[in-house]
C-alpha positions as CSV (number, residue, x, y, z in Angstrom):
1,M,123.1,70.0,99.0
2,A,120.9,67.3,100.3
3,S,118.1,69.7,101.0
4,Q,118.0,71.0,97.4
5,P,115.6,68.4,95.9
6,L,113.2,69.1,98.8
7,Q,113.4,72.8,98.2
8,T,112.9,72.5,94.5
9,D,109.9,70.2,95.0
10,A,108.5,72.7,97.5
11,S,108.7,75.5,95.0
12,T,107.1,73.4,92.3
13,R,104.3,72.4,94.6
14,R,103.7,76.0,95.6
15,S,103.4,77.1,92.0
16,A,101.1,74.3,91.2
17,S,99.1,75.1,94.3
18,A,98.8,78.8,93.2
19,T,97.5,77.8,89.8
20,D,95.1,75.2,91.1
21,Q,93.6,77.2,93.9
22,S,93.2,80.5,92.1
23,G,91.5,79.1,89.0
24,N,91.9,82.3,86.9
25,K,93.4,85.7,87.2
26,A,90.2,87.5,88.1
27,Q,89.4,85.2,90.9
28,R,92.9,85.6,92.4
29,Y,92.6,89.3,92.3
30,V,89.2,89.2,94.0
31,Q,90.7,87.1,96.8
32,L,93.6,89.6,97.0
33,L,91.2,92.5,97.2
34,L,89.4,90.9,100.2
35,L,92.7,90.5,102.0
36,V,93.7,94.1,101.2
37,I,90.5,95.5,102.7
38,A,90.9,93.4,105.8
39,A,94.5,94.4,106.3
40,G,93.7,98.0,105.6
41,A,91.0,98.2,108.2
42,I,92.4,96.3,111.1
43,Y,95.7,98.1,111.9
44,P,95.0,101.9,111.9
45,I,93.2,101.8,115.2
46,L,96.3,100.3,116.9
47,Y,98.6,103.0,115.5
48,L,96.6,106.2,115.8
49,R,99.7,107.7,117.5
50,Q,101.2,108.5,114.1
51,V,98.5,111.2,113.6
52,Y,97.1,111.8,117.1
53,Q,100.0,111.3,119.5
54,P,99.7,114.7,121.3
55,T,95.9,114.2,121.6
56,M,96.3,110.7,122.9
57,L,98.7,111.9,125.7
58,E,96.1,114.5,126.6
59,V,93.0,112.2,126.5
60,F,94.6,109.2,128.3
61,H,96.6,111.4,130.8
62,I,99.8,109.5,130.1
63,S,103.4,110.5,129.4
64,E,105.4,109.7,126.3
65,S,107.2,107.0,128.3
66,Q,103.9,105.4,129.2
67,L,102.9,105.5,125.6
68,G,106.1,103.7,124.8
69,Y,105.1,101.0,127.4
70,L,101.8,100.5,125.7
71,Y,103.4,99.9,122.3
72,S,106.1,97.7,123.9
73,M,103.3,95.6,125.4
74,L,101.8,95.3,121.9
75,G,105.1,94.4,120.4
76,T,105.8,91.8,123.1
77,I,102.5,90.0,122.4
78,F,103.3,90.2,118.7
79,L,106.6,88.6,119.3
80,L,105.1,85.8,121.4
81,S,102.3,85.3,118.8
82,Y,104.2,85.1,115.5
83,L,105.2,81.4,115.7
84,P,101.8,80.2,117.0
85,S,100.3,82.4,114.3
86,G,102.2,80.5,111.6
87,W,101.2,77.2,113.2
88,L,97.5,78.3,113.1
89,A,97.8,79.5,109.5
90,D,99.0,76.0,108.4
91,R,95.9,74.4,110.0
92,I,92.9,76.8,110.0
93,A,91.1,78.4,107.0
94,P,92.4,82.1,106.7
95,R,88.8,83.4,106.3
96,L,87.8,82.2,109.8
97,L,91.0,83.6,111.4
98,I,90.7,87.0,109.6
99,S,87.0,87.4,110.5
100,F,87.6,86.7,114.2
101,S,90.5,89.1,114.2
102,L,88.5,92.0,112.8
103,V,85.6,91.6,115.2
104,A,87.8,91.2,118.2
105,T,89.9,94.2,117.3
106,G,86.8,96.4,116.8
107,L,85.3,95.3,120.2
108,L,88.5,96.2,122.0
109,G,88.4,99.6,120.2
110,L,85.0,100.3,121.7
111,V,86.5,99.9,125.2
112,Y,89.5,102.0,124.0
113,S,87.2,104.8,123.1
114,T,86.1,105.2,126.8
115,A,89.6,106.6,127.7
116,P,90.2,103.9,130.3
117,S,92.9,103.8,132.9
118,F,96.5,103.0,132.0
119,N,96.3,99.4,133.4
120,L,93.2,98.8,131.2
121,L,95.0,100.3,128.3
122,L,97.8,97.8,128.8
123,M,95.3,95.0,128.6
124,I,93.6,96.5,125.5
125,F,97.0,96.7,123.7
126,G,97.8,93.1,124.8
127,G,94.4,92.0,123.3
128,W,95.2,93.8,120.1
129,G,98.5,92.0,120.0
130,L,96.6,88.7,120.0
131,S,93.8,89.7,117.6
132,T,96.1,91.2,115.0
133,G,99.2,89.0,115.6
134,L,98.1,85.5,116.7
135,T,95.0,85.0,114.5
136,F,95.6,87.5,111.6
137,W,99.2,88.1,110.5
138,A,100.5,84.8,109.2
139,A,97.1,83.9,107.8
140,V,97.2,86.9,105.5
141,I,100.8,86.6,104.4
142,K,100.5,82.9,103.7
143,R,97.3,83.4,101.7
144,V,98.9,86.0,99.5
145,S,101.9,83.9,98.9
146,M,99.7,80.9,97.9
147,I,97.5,82.8,95.5
148,A,100.3,84.6,93.7
149,G,102.1,82.9,90.8
150,A,105.9,82.5,90.8
151,D,106.3,85.7,88.7
152,E,103.7,87.7,90.6
153,Q,105.1,87.6,94.2
154,G,106.4,91.2,94.0
155,R,103.2,92.8,92.6
156,F,100.9,90.7,94.9
157,F,102.7,91.7,98.0
158,G,103.0,95.2,96.6
159,F,99.3,95.3,96.1
160,L,98.8,94.0,99.6
161,D,100.8,96.7,101.3
162,G,100.0,99.4,98.8
163,G,96.3,98.5,98.6
164,R,95.9,98.4,102.4
165,G,97.8,101.7,102.5
166,L,95.2,103.2,100.1
167,I,92.5,101.9,102.4
168,E,94.3,103.3,105.5
169,A,94.9,106.7,103.7
170,M,91.2,107.0,102.8
171,L,90.2,106.2,106.3
172,A,92.8,108.5,107.8
173,T,91.7,111.4,105.6
174,I,88.1,110.9,106.6
175,A,89.2,110.7,110.3
176,I,91.4,113.8,110.3
177,T,88.7,115.8,108.5
178,L,86.1,114.7,111.0
179,F,88.5,115.5,113.9
180,A,89.3,118.9,112.5
181,W,85.6,119.7,111.9
182,L,84.7,118.7,115.5
183,T,87.6,120.4,117.2
184,Q,88.0,123.6,115.1
185,T,84.7,124.2,113.5
186,K,82.4,122.9,116.2
187,G,84.7,123.8,119.0
188,E,84.5,120.4,120.7
189,P,87.3,119.2,123.0
190,A,90.0,117.1,121.5
191,A,88.8,114.1,123.6
192,V,85.5,114.2,121.8
193,G,87.1,114.3,118.3
194,F,89.4,111.5,119.2
195,K,86.5,109.3,120.5
196,V,84.6,109.8,117.3
197,V,87.7,108.7,115.3
198,V,88.0,105.6,117.4
199,Y,84.3,104.8,116.9
200,M,84.7,105.0,113.2
201,Y,87.6,102.5,113.1
202,A,86.0,100.1,115.6
203,F,82.6,99.8,114.0
204,L,84.3,99.4,110.6
205,C,86.3,96.5,111.8
206,I,83.3,94.8,113.4
207,G,81.2,95.3,110.2
208,L,84.0,93.9,107.9
209,G,84.5,90.9,110.2
210,V,80.8,90.0,110.0
211,V,80.8,90.4,106.2
212,L,83.9,88.4,105.6
213,A,82.6,85.6,107.8
214,L,79.6,85.3,105.4
215,V,81.7,85.3,102.3
216,K,82.8,81.8,101.2
217,D,86.5,81.4,100.7
218,P,87.1,79.3,97.5
219,S,90.1,77.5,98.8
220,S,91.5,74.9,96.5
221,K,92.0,71.2,97.0
222,A,95.7,71.9,97.1
223,E,95.4,74.3,100.0
224,Q,93.0,72.0,101.8
225,S,95.5,69.1,101.3
226,S,98.3,71.4,102.7
227,R,96.2,72.1,105.8
228,A,95.5,68.3,106.2
229,K,99.2,67.5,105.9
230,A,100.1,70.3,108.4
231,A,97.5,69.0,110.9
232,K,99.2,65.6,110.8
233,R,102.7,67.1,111.4
234,S,103.3,67.2,115.1
235,N,107.1,67.8,115.3
236,V,107.3,71.5,115.2
237,I,110.9,71.4,116.4
238,A,112.0,69.3,113.4
239,D,110.2,71.8,111.1
240,L,112.0,74.7,112.7
241,I,115.3,72.9,112.3
242,T,114.6,72.4,108.7
243,L,113.8,76.1,108.2
244,A,116.8,77.2,110.2
245,K,119.0,75.4,107.6
246,I,117.8,77.7,104.9
247,P,120.4,80.6,105.1
248,E,118.3,82.9,102.9
249,L,115.6,82.9,105.6
250,W,118.0,84.5,108.1
251,L,118.9,87.3,105.6
252,V,115.2,88.0,104.8
253,A,114.6,88.2,108.6
254,A,117.5,90.7,108.9
255,I,116.1,92.8,106.1
256,V,112.6,92.8,107.7
257,F,114.2,93.6,111.0
258,C,115.9,96.7,109.5
259,G,113.1,97.8,107.1
260,Y,110.4,97.6,109.8
261,Q,112.3,100.0,112.0
262,V,112.2,102.6,109.1
263,F,108.4,102.1,109.1
264,W,108.3,102.6,112.9
265,A,110.2,105.9,112.5
266,T,107.2,107.3,110.5
267,Y,105.0,107.0,113.6
268,S,106.9,109.9,115.2
269,F,106.7,112.3,112.2
270,S,103.6,114.1,113.5
271,A,105.0,114.6,117.0
272,Y,108.3,115.7,115.6
273,L,106.8,118.3,113.2
274,H,104.7,119.7,116.1
275,E,107.8,120.4,118.3
276,G,108.5,124.0,119.1
277,E,111.6,124.5,116.8
278,I,109.5,123.3,113.9
279,G,106.3,124.6,115.3
280,L,103.5,123.1,113.1
281,S,100.0,122.9,114.6
282,V,98.6,119.6,115.7
283,V,96.2,119.6,112.7
284,M,98.8,120.7,110.2
285,A,101.2,118.0,111.4
286,G,98.4,115.5,111.3
287,M,97.5,116.6,107.7
288,I,101.1,116.1,106.5
289,T,101.4,112.7,108.1
290,T,98.0,111.7,106.7
291,L,99.1,112.9,103.3
292,K,102.2,110.6,103.8
293,L,99.8,107.6,104.1
294,W,98.7,108.3,100.5
295,M,102.3,107.4,99.4
296,R,101.7,103.8,100.5
297,P,99.9,102.8,97.3
298,I,102.6,104.5,95.2
299,G,105.5,103.0,97.1
300,G,104.0,99.6,97.7
301,I,102.4,98.9,94.3
302,G,105.2,100.8,92.4
303,G,107.9,99.0,94.3
304,G,106.3,95.6,93.7
305,F,106.0,96.2,89.9
306,L,109.6,97.4,89.7
307,G,110.7,94.4,91.7
308,D,109.0,92.0,89.3
309,R,110.3,94.0,86.3
310,F,113.9,94.2,87.4
311,S,115.0,92.6,90.7
312,K,113.1,92.6,94.0
313,V,116.3,92.4,96.0
314,T,118.0,95.3,94.1
315,V,115.0,97.6,94.3
316,L,114.8,96.8,98.1
317,I,118.6,97.6,98.5
318,I,118.2,100.9,96.8
319,A,115.1,101.9,98.9
320,L,116.9,101.0,102.2
321,F,120.0,103.1,101.4
322,L,117.8,106.0,100.2
323,A,115.7,105.8,103.3
324,S,118.8,106.1,105.4
325,L,119.9,109.2,103.6
326,S,116.4,110.7,103.8
327,L,116.1,110.2,107.5
328,I,119.5,112.0,108.0
329,G,117.9,114.8,106.0
330,L,114.9,114.8,108.3
331,V,117.2,115.3,111.3
332,A,118.1,118.7,109.7
333,A,114.4,119.7,109.7
334,P,114.7,122.5,112.2
335,Q,117.2,124.2,109.8
336,I,114.8,123.8,106.9
337,S,112.7,127.0,106.7
338,S,110.5,125.9,103.8
339,H,107.5,123.9,104.8
340,V,107.2,122.7,101.2
341,M,110.6,121.1,101.5
342,L,109.6,119.4,104.8
343,V,106.4,118.0,103.2
344,F,108.5,116.7,100.3
345,L,111.0,115.0,102.6
346,V,108.2,113.3,104.7
347,L,106.4,112.1,101.5
348,F,109.6,110.8,99.9
349,I,110.4,108.8,103.1
350,G,106.8,107.5,102.9
351,V,107.3,106.3,99.4
352,L,110.6,104.5,100.3
353,T,109.1,103.0,103.5
354,Y,106.2,101.5,101.7
355,A,108.3,100.2,98.9
356,I,110.4,98.4,101.4
357,R,107.3,96.9,103.2
358,G,105.8,95.9,99.9
359,L,108.9,94.0,98.8
360,Y,110.5,92.3,101.7
361,W,107.9,89.5,102.0
362,S,108.0,88.8,98.3
363,L,111.6,87.5,98.9
364,L,110.1,84.5,100.7
365,D,109.3,82.9,97.4
366,R,113.0,82.6,96.5
367,C,113.8,80.8,99.7
368,N,112.2,77.6,98.5
369,V,110.2,76.9,101.7
370,P,108.0,73.7,101.7
371,V,104.3,74.7,101.4
372,E,103.2,72.8,104.5
373,T,105.6,74.9,106.7
374,M,105.1,78.2,104.9
375,G,103.1,79.6,107.8
376,L,105.8,78.5,110.3
377,A,108.4,80.2,108.2
378,I,106.4,83.4,108.2
379,G,106.1,83.1,111.9
380,L,109.8,82.5,112.4
381,I,110.8,85.5,110.2
382,S,108.2,87.6,112.0
383,V,109.6,86.8,115.4
384,L,113.0,88.1,114.4
385,G,112.0,90.8,111.9
386,Y,109.3,92.4,114.0
387,S,111.1,92.2,117.4
388,P,111.6,96.0,117.2
389,D,108.0,96.2,118.3
390,V,109.3,95.4,121.7
391,F,112.3,97.6,122.2
392,L,111.8,100.5,119.7
393,P,108.9,102.1,121.6
394,L,111.1,102.1,124.7
395,I,114.0,103.7,122.9
396,N,111.7,106.3,121.4
397,G,110.0,107.0,124.8
398,Y,113.4,107.2,126.6
399,L,115.0,109.6,124.0
400,T,112.0,111.9,123.7
401,Q,111.5,112.0,127.5
402,N,115.1,112.6,128.5
403,Y,116.0,114.8,125.5
404,P,113.0,117.0,125.2
405,G,112.2,119.0,122.0
406,V,113.6,118.1,118.7
407,H,116.8,116.6,120.0
408,G,115.3,113.3,121.2
409,Y,113.7,112.8,117.8
410,Q,116.8,113.6,116.0
411,M,118.8,111.0,118.0
412,Y,116.0,108.5,117.3
413,F,115.9,109.2,113.5
414,G,119.7,109.0,113.4
415,Y,119.6,105.5,115.0
416,V,117.0,104.3,112.5
417,A,119.0,105.7,109.6
418,A,122.0,103.6,110.6
419,V,119.8,100.5,110.9
420,S,118.4,101.1,107.5
421,A,121.9,101.2,106.0
422,V,122.6,97.8,107.7
423,G,119.5,96.4,106.1
424,G,120.8,97.6,102.7
425,C,124.0,95.7,103.4
426,A,122.1,92.5,104.3
427,G,120.2,92.9,101.0
428,L,123.6,93.0,99.1
429,V,124.7,89.8,100.8
430,L,121.3,88.1,100.0
431,R,121.6,89.2,96.3
432,N,125.1,87.8,96.0
433,M,124.0,84.5,97.6
434,L,121.0,84.1,95.3
435,N,123.1,85.0,92.2
436,R,125.7,82.4,93.1
437,K,123.0,79.7,93.5
438,E,121.4,80.6,90.2
439,A,124.7,80.6,88.5
């Protein structure tokens, strides 16, 4: 009870900060658009496996287990970076952090395009973990939370995830078309097609980083004051203890933890559809998973608007339980003779996945976190919520390596379906807690 005045004051200051710093609706949406473009451009190069996994194994001469090690390395760096990322976001202008992240990610991509040794690949993925985790993640999330009004959190985060999904889908469509033209029409090896795809993403990141560095960020006096206050705060342990006393934060972290694993499952759709018992070609499986990326704007933006219109928590709960049932349906894919049904199932899971991603960060506004520790709260939730980055690639690699064919993927999807259901239960607990407090 003693913490309630502090939390209420924090919420009031955050709303005032959003109004002050954004000026008007058009300006806030322009700022949001810049964040969407940055987020949509920086991550695809890290996760080309969701479309090109068989090609990556061939080009880099690695096994599925080794691919799992690479993504486990990426996830480990993410995990170590999240708290420092939140600390940086409370002290350094987001524009500078975002610009640096884009350029660094693109430069590492140029090295990646040379098909280096496995040890150098580990270093590249570690570098990507720093450039997209340490200097990028919390800066983007905090900025969106600050520019969104109290009644706009759902749609702003929905636009962030759905909008970046639209950017990713457009880029992925161009990339797979280019890859298919080079490998099927021109008869080039898969390695050449993959190299050109990596070039496309790498140079785009570098170019965007330079452009964003030159665009002035109209940060408000309130945000500058928040950074000044954060710079004076040196007791991070005390801030973490304060955040740990907010029970809603732990439930949001649990929801992110479960929902993020649903998203991770979609990375394996292409490889699963390519397996012998399903038997789609690499290009066909890639086309379907690329089409799934187009569901991100629908799921992210649609879920955000539904959350603001009805209840963010309720929409999230429904999406998590439906995702669990849909993944169980995907396990039965070898028995589904209709490719149309397979495509529908993949796309439906895509819509649910992106609705979940578009909504879970919008819950942060209801946790009444003080503005000057918002970045730290994002980092704390990210450490817990995105910890699957470390162990899930290893689980995936172990199952697909030791249970070859569709069986390993079926076990993997079954596990994620169970986790998604647990996330839905955590959402129910959070909803009851919030309803009791409001009552």
